[in-house]
C-alpha positions as CSV (number, residue, x, y, z in Angstrom):
1,M,-32.7,39.4,-0.8
2,R,-34.3,35.9,-0.8
3,T,-34.2,36.3,-4.6
4,F,-30.5,36.8,-4.4
5,A,-29.5,34.6,-1.9
6,L,-31.3,31.7,-4.1
7,L,-29.7,32.6,-7.0
8,L,-26.3,32.2,-5.3
9,S,-27.2,28.6,-3.4
10,L,-28.1,27.7,-7.2
11,L,-24.6,29.1,-8.4
12,L,-22.9,27.6,-5.9
13,C,-24.4,24.2,-6.0
14,A,-23.7,24.2,-10.0
15,T,-20.4,25.4,-9.7
16,S,-19.9,22.0,-7.2
17,R,-21.3,20.1,-9.7
18,A,-19.0,21.2,-12.8
19,A,-16.2,20.7,-10.2
20,S,-16.7,16.8,-10.4
21,P,-17.3,14.5,-12.9
22,D,-21.1,13.0,-13.2
23,T,-21.6,9.9,-10.3
24,A,-23.1,8.3,-12.6
25,D,-20.0,8.0,-15.0
26,I,-18.1,7.0,-12.0
27,D,-20.7,4.2,-11.1
28,A,-20.5,3.1,-14.7
29,M,-17.0,2.7,-14.4
30,M,-17.7,0.9,-11.0
31,K,-20.1,-1.3,-12.9
32,A,-18.3,-4.7,-11.9
33,Y,-18.0,-4.4,-8.4
34,Q,-21.6,-3.6,-7.6
35,G,-24.3,-6.3,-6.7
36,D,-23.9,-9.9,-4.5
37,V,-19.9,-9.7,-5.6
38,P,-16.7,-8.7,-4.1
39,S,-16.5,-5.1,-2.9
40,A,-14.3,-2.1,-3.8
41,S,-13.8,0.9,-1.8
42,L,-13.2,4.0,-3.9
43,L,-11.8,7.3,-2.6
44,V,-11.2,10.7,-4.1
45,I,-9.4,13.3,-2.6
46,K,-9.1,16.7,-4.1
47,D,-7.1,19.5,-2.5
48,G,-7.0,18.0,0.9
49,K,-10.9,17.4,0.7
50,A,-12.9,13.6,0.0
51,V,-14.7,14.6,-3.3
52,L,-15.9,11.3,-3.6
53,R,-16.3,8.7,-0.9
54,K,-17.9,5.5,-2.1
55,S,-18.1,1.3,-1.7
56,Y,-19.7,-1.0,-3.9
57,G,-20.2,-4.9,-3.2
58,L,-19.8,-7.4,-0.1
59,A,-17.2,-7.2,1.9
60,V,-18.1,-10.6,3.1
61,L,-20.4,-12.7,0.7
62,E,-21.6,-15.8,3.4
63,S,-23.5,-13.2,5.3
64,H,-23.8,-10.8,2.9
65,E,-21.9,-8.2,4.0
66,V,-22.1,-4.6,2.5
67,A,-18.5,-3.2,2.0
68,T,-18.5,0.6,3.4
69,P,-15.7,3.4,4.0
70,K,-15.3,1.5,7.2
71,T,-14.4,-1.7,5.7
72,N,-10.6,-2.8,6.2
73,Y,-8.8,-4.4,3.4
74,R,-5.6,-6.2,3.5
75,L,-3.3,-3.7,1.8
76,A,-0.6,-5.9,0.1
77,S,2.2,-4.2,-1.1
78,V,0.7,-0.8,-0.3
79,S,1.8,-1.6,3.1
80,K,5.3,-1.2,1.7
81,Q,5.0,2.8,2.0
82,F,4.4,2.1,5.9
83,T,7.1,0.0,6.0
84,A,9.6,2.8,4.7
85,A,8.0,5.3,6.3
86,G,8.6,3.5,9.7
87,I,12.4,3.1,8.1
88,L,12.7,7.0,7.8
89,L,11.3,7.9,11.3
90,L,13.8,5.7,12.6
91,S,16.8,7.5,10.8
92,E,15.6,10.7,11.6
93,R,15.6,9.9,14.9
94,G,19.3,8.3,14.7
95,K,18.6,4.9,15.2
96,L,20.1,4.0,12.4
97,S,20.9,4.9,9.0
98,L,20.0,4.3,5.5
99,D,23.6,3.6,4.5
100,D,23.9,1.1,7.4
101,R,24.9,-2.7,6.1
102,V,21.6,-4.7,6.7
103,R,23.8,-7.6,8.2
104,R,24.6,-4.9,11.1
105,W,21.2,-5.4,12.1
106,L,20.6,-9.0,10.4
107,P,24.1,-10.7,11.2
108,E,22.1,-14.2,10.3
109,L,22.7,-13.1,6.9
110,N,25.7,-14.6,5.3
111,A,28.7,-12.9,3.5
112,A,27.4,-13.0,-0.2
113,H,24.9,-9.6,1.7
114,D,27.6,-8.3,3.2
115,A,27.4,-5.1,0.8
116,I,23.6,-4.5,0.7
117,T,22.3,-1.8,2.9
118,I,19.0,-0.4,4.0
119,R,19.0,2.3,1.0
120,Q,18.7,-0.8,-1.6
121,L,16.4,-2.5,0.4
122,L,13.9,0.2,0.0
123,D,14.7,0.8,-3.5
124,H,14.9,-2.4,-4.7
125,S,18.4,-2.5,-5.6
126,G,19.7,-5.2,-2.9
127,G,19.6,-8.3,-5.9
128,L,18.1,-10.2,-3.1
129,I,17.1,-13.9,-4.9
130,D,13.1,-13.9,-4.5
131,Y,11.9,-15.9,-1.4
132,E,9.1,-17.1,-3.1
133,D,11.2,-18.8,-5.4
134,L,13.1,-20.3,-2.3
135,M,9.9,-22.1,-0.8
136,P,9.1,-25.8,-1.4
137,A,7.1,-26.0,-4.5
138,D,4.0,-27.9,-2.7
139,A,4.1,-25.7,0.8
140,T,0.9,-24.9,2.7
141,D,2.5,-23.5,5.5
142,Q,2.4,-19.9,5.8
143,I,5.8,-18.4,6.3
144,S,6.7,-16.2,8.7
145,D,9.2,-13.2,8.7
146,A,12.0,-15.3,10.7
147,G,11.3,-18.0,8.1
148,V,11.9,-15.5,5.0
149,L,15.5,-15.0,7.0
150,K,16.5,-18.4,7.8
151,L,16.0,-19.1,3.7
152,L,17.7,-15.8,2.3
153,A,20.5,-16.7,5.0
154,A,20.9,-20.1,3.8
155,E,21.1,-18.5,0.0
156,P,24.5,-17.8,-1.4
157,R,23.7,-16.3,-5.1
158,S,22.2,-12.8,-6.0
159,Y,20.7,-11.9,-8.9
160,F,23.1,-8.8,-9.4
161,P,25.6,-6.9,-7.2
162,P,23.9,-4.1,-4.5
163,G,23.3,-1.2,-6.1
164,T,23.6,-2.3,-9.5
165,S,20.0,-2.4,-11.1
166,Y,16.5,-3.0,-10.3
167,R,14.0,-6.4,-9.1
168,Y,11.2,-6.0,-7.2
169,S,11.9,-8.0,-3.6
170,N,9.3,-8.7,-1.2
171,G,11.8,-10.3,0.8
172,G,14.0,-6.8,1.2
173,Y,10.5,-5.1,2.7
174,V,10.3,-8.2,4.9
175,L,14.1,-7.6,6.1
176,L,13.1,-4.1,6.3
177,G,10.5,-4.5,9.0
178,L,12.6,-7.0,10.9
179,I,15.4,-4.2,10.9
180,I,12.5,-1.9,12.4
181,E,12.3,-4.4,15.1
182,R,15.6,-4.6,15.9
183,A,16.2,-0.9,16.0
184,S,13.3,0.5,17.6
185,G,12.9,-2.2,20.0
186,Q,9.5,-3.2,19.3
187,T,7.6,-5.4,17.6
188,L,6.5,-4.2,14.0
189,P,2.8,-4.3,14.6
190,D,3.2,-2.2,17.9
191,F,5.8,0.5,16.0
192,L,3.3,1.0,13.0
193,R,0.8,1.3,15.4
194,R,2.7,3.7,18.2
195,N,4.4,5.5,15.6
196,I,2.3,5.8,12.8
197,F,-1.5,5.3,12.9
198,Q,-2.4,6.6,16.3
199,P,-0.7,9.5,15.8
200,L,-2.6,10.0,12.7
201,G,-5.8,9.2,14.0
202,M,-6.0,5.6,11.7
203,T,-7.8,3.7,14.6
204,H,-8.9,0.9,12.3
205,T,-5.7,0.1,10.7
206,L,-3.5,-2.5,11.7
207,L,-0.6,-4.6,10.9
208,Y,-2.3,-8.3,11.3
209,E,-1.1,-10.9,12.8
210,R,-2.8,-14.7,14.0
211,G,-3.2,-14.3,17.5
212,G,-3.1,-10.8,17.7
213,P,-6.0,-8.0,17.7
214,E,-8.7,-9.0,15.2
215,V,-9.0,-6.8,12.2
216,P,-12.6,-4.8,12.8
217,H,-15.0,-4.1,9.8
218,R,-12.6,-6.8,7.6
219,A,-13.4,-7.5,4.1
220,Y,-12.3,-11.2,3.4
221,G,-10.5,-12.2,-0.2
222,Y,-12.3,-14.1,-3.0
223,S,-11.4,-15.5,-6.3
224,E,-13.8,-16.0,-9.0
225,E,-13.4,-20.0,-10.3
226,N,-15.4,-21.1,-12.9
227,G,-18.1,-18.4,-13.0
228,R,-18.0,-18.8,-9.4
229,W,-16.4,-16.6,-5.9
230,T,-14.8,-18.6,-3.7
231,R,-13.0,-16.9,-0.5
232,T,-9.3,-17.4,-1.0
233,D,-8.4,-14.9,1.4
234,Q,-4.6,-16.6,2.9
235,S,-2.1,-17.9,1.0
236,P,1.4,-19.8,1.9
237,T,3.1,-16.1,1.5
238,S,0.3,-14.1,3.8
239,A,1.8,-14.0,7.2
240,T,4.6,-11.9,6.2
241,R,4.6,-8.5,7.2
242,G,6.6,-5.7,6.0
243,D,5.9,-6.3,2.8
244,G,2.3,-6.4,2.6
245,G,0.4,-7.2,6.1
246,I,-1.2,-4.1,6.5
247,Y,-5.4,-4.0,6.6
248,S,-7.1,-0.4,6.4
249,S,-10.2,1.7,5.2
250,I,-10.3,4.3,2.6
251,D,-11.5,6.5,5.3
252,D,-8.1,5.6,7.4
253,M,-6.3,5.9,4.0
254,A,-7.6,9.4,3.8
255,K,-5.5,10.4,6.9
256,W,-1.8,8.8,5.7
257,D,-2.8,10.6,2.7
258,A,-3.3,14.0,4.3
259,A,0.1,13.3,6.1
260,L,2.3,12.9,2.8
261,Y,1.7,16.8,2.5
262,D,3.2,18.0,5.7
263,R,5.5,17.9,8.9
264,R,2.9,16.0,11.0
265,L,5.1,12.2,10.7
266,L,7.8,13.0,8.3
267,S,10.2,15.4,7.5
268,D,10.0,17.6,4.5
269,A,13.6,15.6,3.8
270,S,12.5,12.2,4.7
271,R,9.1,12.6,2.5
272,T,11.4,14.0,-0.5
273,A,13.5,11.6,-0.2
274,A,10.5,8.7,-0.5
275,F,9.1,10.3,-3.6
276,S,12.3,10.7,-5.2
277,A,13.7,8.8,-8.0
278,Q,16.0,6.4,-6.4
279,N,16.1,3.3,-8.9
280,K,15.5,3.4,-12.4
281,V,13.1,0.7,-13.4
282,T,12.9,-0.5,-16.9
283,G,10.1,-2.6,-18.2
284,E,7.4,-2.2,-15.8
285,E,4.2,0.2,-17.1
286,D,3.8,3.0,-15.9
287,V,6.9,3.1,-13.7
288,D,10.0,5.1,-14.2
289,S,11.4,4.7,-11.4
290,Y,10.9,3.4,-7.9
291,G,11.6,5.8,-4.4
292,F,11.1,4.4,-1.1
293,G,8.1,2.4,-0.9
294,W,6.8,4.1,-4.3
295,R,6.8,3.6,-7.7
296,I,7.2,7.0,-9.9
297,H,6.1,7.7,-13.3
298,G,6.7,11.8,-14.3
299,D,4.8,13.7,-11.6
300,V,2.4,10.8,-10.5
301,R,3.6,8.7,-7.4
302,W,1.4,5.6,-7.1
303,H,1.5,1.9,-5.8
304,S,-0.1,-1.3,-6.2
305,G,-0.9,-4.1,-3.7
306,E,-2.0,-7.8,-5.0
307,T,-2.4,-10.7,-2.7
308,Q,-4.6,-14.0,-3.2
309,G,-8.0,-12.4,-2.9
310,F,-7.0,-8.5,-2.9
311,R,-6.1,-6.2,-5.4
312,N,-5.5,-2.2,-4.4
313,V,-4.1,0.7,-5.5
314,I,-3.3,4.0,-4.6
315,I,-2.3,7.2,-7.1
316,R,-1.4,10.1,-6.2
317,W,-1.0,13.7,-8.5
318,P,0.5,15.6,-5.4
319,K,1.4,18.6,-7.7
320,Q,-2.4,18.8,-8.4
321,H,-3.2,17.7,-4.5
322,L,-4.9,15.1,-6.3
323,T,-5.6,10.9,-4.5
324,V,-7.6,8.4,-5.8
325,M,-7.8,4.8,-4.1
326,M,-9.4,1.4,-4.9
327,L,-9.4,-0.9,-2.0
328,T,-10.9,-4.7,-3.1
329,N,-11.2,-8.0,-2.4
330,R,-11.2,-9.9,-5.3
331,N,-8.5,-11.3,-7.7
332,D,-10.1,-9.4,-10.7
333,P,-10.2,-7.1,-12.3
334,E,-7.0,-5.0,-11.6
335,P,-8.0,-2.0,-10.2
336,Y,-5.1,0.4,-11.5
337,H,-6.5,1.3,-15.3
338,T,-9.9,2.2,-13.3
339,A,-8.2,4.3,-10.7
340,L,-6.1,6.5,-13.2
341,A,-9.1,6.9,-15.7
342,I,-11.3,8.2,-12.5
343,G,-8.4,10.7,-11.9
344,E,-8.0,11.9,-15.3
345,K,-11.5,12.8,-15.3
346,F,-11.3,14.7,-12.1
347,L,-8.0,16.3,-13.6
348,Q,-9.9,17.5,-16.7
349,R,-11.8,19.7,-14.5
């Protein structure tokens, strides 16, 4: 009996090893993040289980704080999927309609924005002028969401008539964050905390605002300049919220990923809408179309996030129940191709 039990145990271990790529191979792919350098946290989820959960490098260079799976990174544009989810929740509750004109909620905007709908902000078909291009070239003070609204309200131009084309718009998601506040009667950080983060058990995730709660287990951003790493944690656009202000960890993001498979947060209809092709995209690598907060490429749903000192990516293969996330606190290298290659190793098993 003991011999049989031992053989069974060895067989199970061998099967487990065969089901996952060699850890040494993954470590070799993550070599750039190892040692006394800015970090990366890597998570691979297969069939609802974390089959690889590992951090490399330092969350804080100055104090030599080592990154862990609980380290919180600024998600940058990965935040957009949460803003989109907030809008979809309010739509489900009858607080707004995706086909509402944006000026219903933000009457400060001018007549040039009359035809833009919430749906068109979600899928980047609104045609808004990039607010970054409206800021003074020598701007050093951080712009707020209210400042973005003021800039856009004074802008009579647009890139194209709403609903006729695609242009990625950070400003559109800033406006969506403001719409969430007005439709819900809550601040955006409170709304996300009460309606998304807390219900999902994402206890260390938050939308950061200066003067608000501090980010626990915070990673600071760095950029490599002349062969040396320099802290570059904030930029003039780092105070905007709906387009990129969330901090989270791979441990908390695993809970978010799980919620994207069932109705614990969003209805089937809302999830289908978020992951469906809403607007055709041309000229972007591995992007066929855009959903609501998600890029779409064949069966893959993904999004990157880049801001000063941070580069992140989440890639999902929903049909295979596989997700790869990389969160990094550095300007280089970009993590998309590494995460994609890691995902492909698991797909081959």
